C-alpha positions as CSV (number, residue, x, y, z in Angstrom):
1,M,2.2,0.6,11.6
2,E,2.6,3.7,13.7
3,N,-0.3,6.0,14.7
4,I,-3.1,4.6,12.7
5,E,-5.5,7.3,14.0
6,F,-3.3,10.0,12.5
7,I,-3.1,8.1,9.2
8,W,-6.8,7.8,9.0
9,E,-7.3,11.5,9.8
10,S,-4.9,12.3,7.0
11,V,-6.8,10.2,4.5
12,K,-10.1,11.7,5.8
13,N,-8.8,15.2,5.3
14,R,-7.8,14.5,1.7
15,L,-11.3,13.1,1.1
16,K,-12.8,16.3,2.6
17,E,-10.8,18.4,0.2
18,K,-12.2,16.4,-2.8
19,Y,-15.9,16.1,-1.9
20,D,-18.4,18.8,-0.9
21,E,-19.6,18.7,2.7
22,N,-22.9,16.9,2.0
23,T,-21.3,14.2,-0.1
24,F,-18.5,13.7,2.4
25,N,-20.9,13.4,5.3
26,E,-23.3,11.1,3.5
27,H,-20.7,8.6,2.4
28,F,-17.8,8.9,4.9
29,G,-19.9,9.9,7.9
30,A,-20.7,6.2,8.3
31,I,-17.1,5.6,9.4
32,L,-17.1,5.6,13.2
33,G,-13.3,5.3,13.7
34,V,-10.4,3.0,13.5
35,H,-10.7,-0.5,14.9
36,K,-7.2,-1.9,14.4
37,F,-4.3,-2.5,12.1
38,S,-3.6,-6.2,11.4
39,N,-1.9,-8.2,8.6
40,G,-1.6,-5.2,6.3
41,F,-5.2,-4.1,6.8
42,L,-6.3,-0.9,8.5
43,Y,-9.8,-1.7,9.8
44,L,-12.4,1.1,10.0
45,I,-15.6,0.7,12.0
46,V,-18.7,1.4,10.0
47,T,-22.3,1.8,11.0
48,N,-23.9,-1.0,9.1
49,D,-23.7,-3.5,6.2
50,F,-25.1,-1.0,3.7
51,A,-22.4,1.6,4.5
52,K,-19.7,-1.2,4.3
53,Y,-20.9,-2.2,0.9
54,R,-21.0,1.3,-0.4
55,L,-17.5,2.1,0.8
56,L,-16.2,-1.2,-0.6
57,K,-17.8,-0.7,-3.9
58,F,-17.3,3.0,-4.6
59,Y,-14.5,4.4,-2.4
60,Q,-12.1,1.7,-1.2
61,K,-9.8,2.0,-4.2
62,E,-9.6,5.8,-3.8
63,M,-9.0,5.5,-0.1
64,N,-6.3,2.9,-0.6
65,D,-4.6,5.1,-3.3
66,I,-4.4,8.0,-0.8
67,L,-3.2,5.6,1.9
68,E,-0.3,4.5,-0.4
69,T,1.0,8.1,-0.5
70,L,1.1,8.3,3.3
71,V,2.8,5.0,4.4
72,D,5.8,3.1,3.3
73,E,4.4,-0.4,3.8
74,K,1.9,-2.2,1.7
75,C,-1.5,-1.9,3.3
76,S,-5.2,-1.2,2.6
77,F,-8.4,-0.3,4.2
78,E,-11.0,-2.8,5.2
79,F,-14.4,-2.1,6.8
80,I,-16.0,-3.9,9.7
81,T,-19.4,-3.3,11.4
82,K,-19.9,-3.1,15.2
83,D,-21.9,-6.3,14.9
84,E,-19.0,-8.1,13.2
85,I,-16.7,-6.9,16.0
86,E,-19.0,-8.3,18.6
87,K,-19.2,-11.7,16.9
88,L,-15.4,-11.9,16.8
89,K,-15.3,-11.3,20.6
90,K,-17.4,-14.4,21.2
């Protein structure tokens, strides 16, 4: 997948249009950036397990729906914490 940073920014901008600033910052502010694209998943780095759970439970489907409108290939968002990244490095 080309330019995953640009794709994430496009999804983020659509979410900003839908939610007021406080809601957006509270829920999506926990996303620190893009980690990687692998095996059809675009991994976003989140601050902690609570943020990961909340995004998975309440926003992942909506985010994936937006993603589908932007890319040709089948892919979806997945969330990973900094701690999980560190464990994978070991």
